[in-house]
N, C-alpha and C positions, 0 to 999 in steps of 0.2 A: 596613412603610410607610417610604418614603424620607423622611428628615427635611426634605429640601429641598422636599417637596411639601405640607407643612402638617401639621395635626393629624390623628390617626387616632382618630376617635371610637369609643367602646366601645358594644356592644349586649349585652343579655342573651343568654347562650349556654346550650346544653345539649348533652350528649354522648349520642348514640344510635347504638348499633352501631359505636362508634369514630369517628363523624362528629360534628364540631362544627357545631351549627346555631343560628340565631337564634330567639328566642322572642318573641312568638308566631310559629308556623310558617305560612308561606304554603302554598297548594296546591302550587306548583311545588317548594318545599322538601320537602314531604311526598312528592311524586312522586320527587324525586331520592333520598330515603331509600329509597323503594320499589324504585328501580332497582338499588340496591346490596344491599339486604337485606330484601326485602319479607316473606318468610315469618317471619323472626325478629322483625321489627317488629310484625307483627299478633298475635303471641302475647302481646304486652304493650301492647295498644292503649290501655288506660285511663291508662297512665303517659305516653303521648306526645301523643295527640291532644287539642286543646282546641277551644274554640268557634270560633277563628279559622282552623282548619285548612283549611276549604274556601273561604275568602275569595279572590277573584281577586287576582292580583299587582297591588299598588298601593302608592303611597308614603303617607307619613303624612298628607298633605293632598291634595285633588283637584288633578290636573294642569290648568293653564290650557288653554283651548281653543286649538287651532292657528289662527293667522291665515291667512286666504286659502286658496286651493286647494293641495292637496298634489300636487306634480309628481313628487317622488321618493318612491314608495311603499316602495321598498326601497333600501338602500345596501350596496354591496360595497366595502370598503376593503382595498386590497392594501398592506400595511405592509412596506416594504423596510427592516426594522430593521437598524441598524448604519450606514445611510447609503450610498446608491448614488451613484457618481460621475456628475455631471451632464454634464460635457464629454466623457465617453466614451460617452454614451448619447443623450440627447434635446436636448442643447444643444452640439453639436460646434463646434469652432473650427479648421477645416482649416489656417488660416494661423498658428496659434499657435507652431508649431515643436516640436522634439523634446522639450524639457524639459517640455512640456505634453501632447503627444500620444504620446510614446514611439514605438513602431513602428506605431501606427495611422495609416493613410494614406487609407483608403477611407471615404467618407461617402455616404449614399444620399439622392437626392431622393425625396420622398414624392409621393402623388397630390394634394397641395395645393402649388401653386406657392410657392416661397420657403421651404419648411420642409424642413430636412435632419435626418436622424438618422444614427447610426453604422451601419456595415454589419453589426452584430450584430442588427439589427432589420428584416430584409427583409419580414416578414409585417405588422408594424405600419406600415411605410412605405407599404404598399398600402391602409391603412385610416385615414390621417390625417384624412379627412373625418368620421370618427366621433368623434374626440376632439380636445381642445385641450390645448396645453402651456403651463403657467405657468412661464416661464423667469426669473422675477424673485422667486421665493420668498426670504424672508430673515427672520432673527431674531437672527443674530450670536451664537448660543449653541452652544458646541462640546462640551457634556457630554451623553452618551447619555441619562441619566435626565431631566435638566432639559429638554433639547431635545424628547424624546419627550412629556413632560408638556405643553410648550408647543404642540406640533403636534396633540395630541389633546384639549386643553382650551382653549387660547388664553389661559389664565390664567398669570400670572407665578409661576414656582416660588419657594417660600419664603413665600408668603402665609399668613395664619393658618388658612385652610381647605384641605382636600384635595378639590379639585373632581373631579367625575366626568368620564370620557372622553366623547367624542361618541357612542360606541355606547351607553353607559349612559343618556345623555340621551335618545337616540332610543327606547330600551326604555321609559323612564319615560313619555314623552309618548304612545307608541303602546300602552301597556298597557291602555287602555280598549277600543280597537276591535280589537286583535289577539287572536284567540281560539284560535290554533293551539297544539298540544301542544308543539312544539319551542320552546324558550325564545326570547324576542324578540331576544337578543343572543348570537350564536354566534361562536366563534373556531375557525378551522381552522389548525393542529391543537393548538398549544400557546399558553398565555397569553403576552401580550407581556412581562410581568415587570419592566418598567421602573418601574411605579408601580401603586398599587391602583386599578384602572380604574373601580370603582364609586364611589370617593370616599365622600363623606358620604351618598350615596343608600342605602348599605348593601348587604348581601349579596343582597337580592332582585333587584338589578340588576347583579350580578356576571356577567361573560360565562361562558357555558357552553362550556368547551374540550372539543372532541371527542376529543382524543388520537388514537391510531391512525394509520394511513397509508392514504389513499384509493387509493393505487396498489397496495396489497397485494391478494392474491386475495380477501380478505374485509376490508372496512373495519370494524375493530373499534372502534366509537364508544363512548366511556366511558359505561357505564350503559345503553346501548341495544343494542349488539351484543356479547354476552358471548363472551369467548375460549373456544373449545372447546365451546360449547353451541349446538346446532342449534335452529332455530325449533320443531321438533316436541318437543324436550326441554323448551323453555320452556313450551310449551302444556301438556305433561304436568305440569310443576311447578305451573302455575296451577290446573289441575283438581284436583290433589291438595290444594293449599292450600285451595281452596274446600270440599272435602269435610271437611277438618280444622277448618274454622272453625265449630264448633258454637255458640260464643257469639254469633256474628253472626246465625245462624238463630234463636236463642232470644230475641234482643233486637232485633227488626226495627224497633221504634219508637224506638230510642236515637239521638239526633242525633249523638253522638260516633261510634258505630259506623257510622252512615250516612255520616259524613264520611270515615271510613277506607275504607269500601267504594267511595266515589266516587274517592278518591285511588288506590286499588288498580286500579280500572277504567281510570283515565286512564294510570296507569303502564304497564299492559299494552297499552293502545291505542298508547302510544308505542313500546314495545319490540317489539310484534308487528304494529303497524298503521302509522300515519302516519310515525313516526320511522324505523322499520325500512325502509319503502319509500323514503323520501327518501334515506337514506344507502346504499341498495343500488345502487351504480353499475353492477352487472352488468345492470340493466334497460335501460341505454343501448346503442345499436348500437355494435359494436366499432369501426367506421370513425369514428364521432364521438369515441369515447374516444381513438383514434389521433390525430385532429385536435387535440385538446387537449394531447396529449403523454402518453406512458406514463411519467410521472415524477410525483413527489409534488405539485409546484406545479400542473402541468396538471390533475391530477385534483382538486386543491383547487378550482380554478376551475369545474370541472364540478359538483362538489358544491354550490358556492355558487349556481350557476344553478338547480339543483334546489330549493334552499331558497327562492330568490326566487319560484319558481313556487307555493310553498305560502304565500307572504306573509310570511316572516320579515323583520322590519324592518331589522335591521342584522347584517351578516356581515363578519367580519375574516378575511383570509388573512394570517397572519404568515409571511413568506417563509421556507421551510425553509433553514437554514444561515446566513442573514443576509448582510450586505454590508459588514462591518467590515474592509475590505481594506487594513490597514496593510502586510501582507506578501502576497506571491503575488497582487498585485492583478490583473495582466492575465490570469494563469492562471485565477483565480476568475471574473473577468468573462467570459472566453471560454467558460467552462462554464455560468454561470448566465444570462447575457443571452439566449442562444438559447432557453432554457427559458421565461424571462419573456416573450420575444417570442411564442413559440408559444402558451402558455397564455392570455395576455392578448388576443392577436389572435383566438383561437378564441372566447373568452368574449364579446368585443364583437360578433363576427359572429353567434354563436349567439343572443345576446339580440336583436340586430336582426332576424334571421330569424324569431324567435318573437313579434315585436311587443312585446318587453319592454324594449328599450333606452330608450324614451321615458319609462318610469316607474321605471327602475332607474338610480340614480346610481352610477358607478364612479369611485373616485379612488385614485391610486397615487403614493406618495411615501415617502421615509424621514424620519427625524427631522432630517436635514440632508444635505448633499452631501459630497463629498470635495475635498481641496485640489487646485486645478487644476494647480499645479506639482508635478511628480513628485518624491518624496523618494528620491534615489539613494543616500543615505548609509546605512551599516549602523546598526541592524539591519534597516532597512526595505527597502533594496536594490530600489528601484523601486516603492514603495508610495504610497498616498495616505492622508492623515490626515483627521480630522474638520473639517468646514467648514460653518458656518452663515451665512456672509456672503451667499451667493447659491446657489440650487439650483433644481431643476425638479420640478414636480408635474404629473401627467397627470390630466385630468378628462374624463368622458364621460357622456352620457345623463342621465336624470332632470331635464331642464330645462336642462342645459348644452349649448351649441351645439358642433358639431365643426368642425374645419378652421381653427382659429385658434392663433396664438402670442401669448400675453399677456405684455407686458413684454419686457425684454431684459437680458442681461448684457453686460459690456464685451468687448473684443476677445479677452481670454484667460479669460473666464468667472470673473473674480476678484471683481467687484463688480456691483451692480445699475446698469445704465445708464439704464433708464427704467421707470416704473410699478412701484415696489416693492409686493409683495404679502406681507402678514404673516399669521401663523396666524389672527388674529382675522378677517381678510378672507376667507380660504378657508373657515373653519368657519362664519362668518356666512352666507356664500353657500350652503353646504350646508344649514344650518338653514332658511334662507329657502325653498329649493326643497323641503325636507321638511315645510314647513308649520309649523315651530316658531319661535315668537317669540324672537329672539336676546336680548331684554332681559327675558324672562319670569323670574319668581322660581322658585327651586327650594326644595323643602322641606328644611330643615336640622333634625336631631334636637334641637339645642340652641337653636333659634330664631334663629340667625345670619342676617343679611341676605345672601342669595346669589342670583346670577342666572346664566342660561345662559352668557352671555359677559360679559367685563369691560366696564365703561363706558369711554368714550373717555379719561377721565383715568387709568383703571387699566391699560389695555392698553399693551403694550410700545410699539407704534406702530400706526397704521392707514392704509392707502392707499385704503380703501373697498371695498365689495362688488364682485364681478366682474361688473358690469352689462354689460360689453361682450360677454360670452358667456352671459348669462342671458336 
């Protein structure tokens, strides 16, 4: 836990098959144990399973009812960790000069009058009517960890509490109605790592990181698709384990063994049923996979769309490789921007074509932008550094209108010119569209007073919800 993010509360723990788990165990935690070592675990069931083993995932206290209609049934967050340059991408300044634009000279009009993007984004330029650009994001924080914490919680780093990320909050509030086997908060493919994303909500709301590579021949999802083990072999293992489970057959009325059997069934439903099917991208047409792009990010986007179809509430795509371009800035941008353009444009179009964009909120941003003025000095030699004064976020679907540019930066993209938008404004709007009360209380294991978003007095600053595009 980063000390800048507050306290890291302790929970009772147990070690099972080399895994550290919280006690009492939730059904999902039992399933996760089963995914990693089901056979060994069931040989010592009486030592592991308790009366709470089959309770649905829930927090210590009942979640408040969501206010009003839910427009965003699922959220896909594309986190451009490291911080993507805003004036090289979605807030270009053609007249800023060489020290700000380098060798970049071409900027594209979009299909919405008055909105330009850089020429690295030809596919998104044709779809600007599907998304809006917030060109006045600001928090003036230039530290990776603290800025990431701000952008994903809206709470000030260094407070007495370690608040959960927006994904964990969605998982908490949706845990009652969401009945899918895939966890409610999924990260493709590696955790963000800048802070403990579940915060004081605890490990039940920690994101499930898939691992693996969706662009590989076989997407080996951690605990779902085992490396080197075919589905037929998994089924054979399941059948053999069932035959060996003589204790379960002799004690059919035992609630503890009934709980373990239910957990085992759900674990196998996940690895051989719903989960296996969702993460099997070979079920998609090759031409559609080509449209998303045969690279990790493109296939991440396709996997996210498939999870939306099963109702997963919150999905994060942590951009592979990141955007921390102090060095080799333009080379990195020239490689990654076309992939971001292809994957994100295909995702928006595919969601729209399937009638899912209206109920799926997509947002894309880093923890900050990059310095508008290029640093030509050694050792950066043409790089851009951290910049939280002003940057850009893209939002689409789930109740957000498309075709707008909200706010503006100045002539060189150095400061907010009009309509500042702070993390609390962006996250508050996302919560509102997700049917989550931004001032609702969250359960804290030590009884501390904690709310989804900070009050007006606690927030860094607030410019108000994004009502112009809601």
